[in-house]
C-alpha positions as CSV (number, residue, x, y, z in Angstrom):
1,M,51.9,-11.9,47.7
2,S,48.2,-12.1,47.1
3,T,45.8,-9.5,48.7
4,T,44.5,-12.2,51.1
5,E,48.0,-12.8,52.4
6,T,48.8,-9.2,52.8
7,N,45.6,-8.5,54.9
8,R,46.2,-11.2,57.5
9,P,48.6,-11.1,60.4
10,V,51.7,-13.3,60.1
11,H,51.7,-14.0,63.8
12,H,49.6,-13.6,67.0
13,I,50.7,-13.5,70.6
14,R,48.1,-13.9,73.3
15,L,48.5,-13.7,77.0
16,R,45.2,-14.0,78.9
17,L,43.0,-11.2,77.6
18,S,45.7,-9.3,75.6
19,T,46.6,-10.1,72.0
20,A,49.2,-8.7,69.7
21,S,48.8,-9.3,66.0
22,I,51.9,-8.8,63.9
23,W,51.5,-7.7,60.2
24,R,54.2,-8.0,57.5
25,N,54.3,-5.1,55.1
26,E,56.4,-4.7,52.0
27,T,58.2,-1.3,51.7
28,P,58.5,0.6,48.4
29,D,62.2,-0.2,48.2
30,G,61.5,-4.0,48.4
31,G,62.2,-4.4,52.1
32,V,60.0,-5.7,54.8
33,R,58.5,-3.9,57.8
34,F,56.5,-5.5,60.7
35,D,53.7,-3.6,62.4
36,T,51.9,-4.7,65.6
37,T,48.4,-4.1,66.8
38,L,47.3,-4.6,70.4
39,E,43.8,-5.5,71.5
40,Q,42.2,-6.6,74.7
41,L,39.4,-9.2,74.8
42,Y,36.4,-8.5,77.0
43,R,32.7,-9.5,77.4
44,D,30.2,-7.0,76.2
45,K,26.9,-6.3,78.0
46,N,25.3,-9.3,76.3
47,G,28.1,-11.7,77.3
48,V,29.6,-11.9,73.8
49,W,33.4,-11.8,73.5
50,A,34.6,-8.7,71.8
51,Y,37.9,-6.8,71.3
52,T,38.9,-3.2,72.2
53,K,42.0,-1.2,71.8
54,S,41.5,0.4,75.2
55,L,43.4,-1.3,78.1
56,S,42.2,-1.5,81.6
57,R,44.6,-0.8,84.5
58,D,44.6,-4.5,85.4
59,S,45.7,-5.5,81.9
60,L,48.6,-3.1,81.4
61,C,51.3,-5.5,82.7
62,E,50.1,-8.4,80.5
63,A,49.8,-6.0,77.5
64,A,53.4,-4.9,78.2
65,E,54.5,-8.6,78.2
66,V,52.6,-9.3,75.0
67,L,54.4,-6.4,73.3
68,R,57.8,-7.6,74.6
69,L,57.1,-11.0,73.1
70,A,56.0,-9.4,69.9
71,A,59.3,-7.4,69.7
72,L,61.3,-10.6,70.3
73,W,59.4,-12.4,67.5
74,I,59.9,-9.5,65.1
75,N,63.6,-9.4,65.9
76,S,64.0,-13.1,65.3
77,E,62.0,-12.9,62.0
78,Y,64.3,-10.1,60.8
79,E,67.3,-12.2,61.7
80,R,65.8,-15.2,59.8
81,L,65.2,-12.9,56.7
82,R,68.8,-11.6,56.9
83,Q,70.2,-15.2,57.0
84,E,67.9,-16.1,54.1
85,M,69.2,-13.2,52.0
86,A,72.8,-14.0,52.9
87,T,72.3,-17.6,51.9
88,A,70.7,-16.6,48.6
89,S,73.4,-14.1,47.9
90,S,76.3,-16.6,48.6
91,S,74.5,-19.2,46.4
92,R,74.4,-16.7,43.5
93,E,78.0,-15.8,43.9
94,G,79.0,-19.5,44.0
95,A,77.0,-20.2,40.9
96,L,79.0,-17.5,39.0
97,G,82.3,-19.4,39.1
98,D,85.8,-18.0,38.9
99,D,85.8,-17.2,35.2
100,T,83.0,-14.6,35.4
101,P,83.7,-10.9,35.1
102,A,82.8,-10.5,38.8
103,A,85.6,-12.7,39.8
104,N,88.2,-11.2,37.4
105,S,90.4,-8.2,38.2
106,T,89.6,-4.7,37.1
107,S,92.4,-4.8,34.5
108,D,90.2,-7.1,32.4
109,I,87.5,-4.4,32.0
110,P,87.6,-3.1,28.4
111,F,86.9,0.6,29.2
């Protein structure tokens, strides 16, 4: 993965003024972890849209819903990755054929 790809969120969820950004991170053992940041959109004193990590009382429920949707997206992404790995694993096993050492009994091992 290039540096540009690793520094960009893989998914955004927005509900009114609350936004969750989901980031994919590779773990040292080759796994995948997803992290989420939550921000609220507001207008500053000049009328320019900006983001803050502080939530107002009125935005707590929509922020909770955005986080719930982020959790659902992450869980479905983990499931997709598990299925992808299972498919790749079964493809490799099928490519080995029945005459490979992996398919033979342990009595064929020379040591």
